[in-house]
N, C-alpha and C positions, 0 to 999 in steps of 0.2 A: 311245585316243581319248577315253575318259571324262574324262581329265584335261584334254585340249585343250578339250573342251566346257565343263568346269567353269571353265577359264580364259577362256572366251568368245573363243577364237581364231576370227578371221573368215576365215581362208584356207579356200577350198573345195577339199578333196581329192576326187579322183575315187573313192577307195575308202580303207578303213582301211589296206590294204596300202601304198598310196602314202604315207600319213602315216608309217607305220612305216619304210618305206624311207628317207624323209627323215631320220627319227631315227637310223637306222643310219649314214647318210652323215655326220651331225653327229658321231656317236661316232668314226667312222673319221678324220674330219678332226682332231678333238681328239687322238686317239691319235697322229697324225702331227705334232703340235706346234702346231696352230692354237689360239690362245687362245679362250676362250668368248665374249669380247666381239667379237673379230674374226670368229668363226664366225657370231654373231648378225647382225653388220653385213653379212656376205656373202649372207645370205638376202634375196631380193627381196620383202620384205613389210614391214608396219608394225613399228615397234620393239617394241610390246607383243606382237605375235604371234611375232616372232623370239625374244624373251626367253622366252616360254612354251614354244616348241618346243625351244630349246636346253636350257632348264632341265628340261623333261620328259624329254628324251632322256638327259641326264646322270643323272637320278634313276632312271628306269625301264628304260632300254635299255643304257646304256654299262656295260661291266664296269669295276671299279675301276682296272684298268691303263689305261683310256682316259678317265680323269677322272670315272668314275661314282661313285655313292655306295656305299661299302663296306657290306656287309650283316653284321649280327651273326650269329655262329653260334648255333644252338639250344643252350641249356643246360638240363639237367634239374636243378632245385634241389629237394632233398628237402623235403617238406612243402608245396610250392607246386604248384598245378595246372599241368600242362605244356602 
């Protein structure tokens, strides 16, 4: 939710859970083959809000197999704080 507020999303969600549920639906649709542009266009909201929601979902909620951002594994490098 913090990212949606930062992006100034104007959609009024009834709860944080509702926003997260929409994000998980976005991830599910993308994992089934819907392109991110088509997914954003399918949301019934402004283009800016749709882009923020789809972008946020792919960064923060979707696993890499569903188009999400892969995370780097933790590496311990000798001599550097970890």
